[in-house]
C-alpha positions in Angstrom: 85.4 1.1 82.0 86.3 1.1 78.6 83.0 0.0 76.2 84.0 -0.5 73.6 87.5 -2.3 74.7 84.5 -4.7 76.5 82.4 -4.9 73.2 86.4 -5.3 71.5 86.7 -8.7 73.7 83.5 -10.2 73.0 83.3 -9.8 69.6 87.1 -11.0 69.5 85.9 -14.1 71.1 82.8 -15.1 69.2 85.0 -14.6 65.8 88.0 -16.4 67.4 85.0 -19.3 68.8 84.3 -19.5 65.0 87.7 -20.1 63.9 88.6 -22.7 66.1 85.9 -25.1 65.1 86.1 -24.4 61.7 88.3 -27.3 61.0 85.8 -29.2 62.1 82.7 -26.6 61.8 84.0 -25.6 58.0 83.2 -28.7 55.8 80.0 -29.5 57.6 78.7 -25.3 56.7 80.8 -26.0 52.8 78.3 -29.3 52.5 75.1 -27.9 53.5 75.5 -24.8 50.5 76.4 -27.9 48.4 79.5 -27.1 47.2 82.2 -30.4 46.4 84.6 -32.3 48.9 87.5 -30.5 47.6 86.3 -26.6 49.1 85.6 -28.9 52.4 89.2 -29.9 52.6 91.1 -26.2 52.9 88.9 -25.5 55.9 91.0 -28.3 57.7 94.2 -25.7 57.2 92.8 -24.4 60.2 94.0 -27.4 62.4 97.0 -27.0 63.6 96.0 -23.3 65.0 92.9 -24.1 67.2 94.6 -24.8 70.3 95.8 -21.4 70.1 92.1 -19.7 69.3 90.8 -22.0 72.3 93.3 -19.9 74.5 92.2 -16.3 73.0 89.2 -17.3 73.0 89.6 -17.9 77.2 91.3 -15.0 77.4 88.8 -12.5 75.6 85.9 -14.5 77.8 88.3 -13.6 81.1 89.2 -10.3 79.9 85.3 -9.4 79.9 84.2 -11.5 82.4 86.8 -8.7 83.8 85.7 -5.8 82.6 82.1 -6.7 83.5 81.8 -7.7 87.1 84.9 -7.5 88.6 86.6 -4.2 87.8 83.6 -2.0 88.7 82.4 0.7 85.7 84.3 4.3 86.8 81.8 7.0 87.6 83.8 10.0 88.5 83.0 13.6 87.8 83.6 14.4 83.8 83.4 10.8 83.5 80.9 9.0 81.7 79.1 6.4 83.2 77.6 3.1 82.4 73.8 2.7 83.3 72.8 0.0 85.0 70.6 -1.1 81.9 72.9 -1.3 79.9 75.6 -2.6 82.2 72.8 -6.1 82.5 72.5 -5.9 78.4 76.5 -6.5 78.0 75.9 -9.3 80.8 73.2 -10.8 79.1 75.1 -10.5 75.9 78.3 -11.2 77.6 76.4 -15.1 78.4 75.3 -16.1 75.4 78.2 -15.3 73.7 80.0 -17.7 76.5 77.1 -20.8 75.1 78.3 -19.9 71.7 82.0 -20.2 72.5 81.3 -23.2 74.3 79.0 -24.8 71.8 81.5 -23.4 68.8 84.8 -25.2 70.2 83.5 -28.0 71.5 81.6 -28.6 68.1 84.5 -31.2 66.6 83.2 -34.0 70.2 79.4 -33.9 68.9 80.1 -33.7 64.9 80.3 -37.1 64.7 76.6 -37.2 66.6 75.2 -34.6 63.5 76.7 -36.6 60.6 74.9 -39.6 61.6 71.0 -37.7 61.5 
């Protein structure tokens, strides 16, 4: 198992989920920082790309799941073996990223509840 490819997929999934929610999360973040409405309108540029980002998030998370759970890490003669502790840490980080990605992707549906507070 290429440790770099697993970490790359996890980071890619997290970044893509942030970009997928940028159309709706961006204005809220910009308003929180105190910037005007003109800056908030620029974040709607990402709205047409949202479905593609969501697909990329799904693919990256599926790839990470495959590398962490389905394909056993190779441990042969002359190969670097991943320790069980590190594998457990990677799996824990994977599930944290899944939860954060889900929260970011579904943000447009519950954003109205937050604005009403």
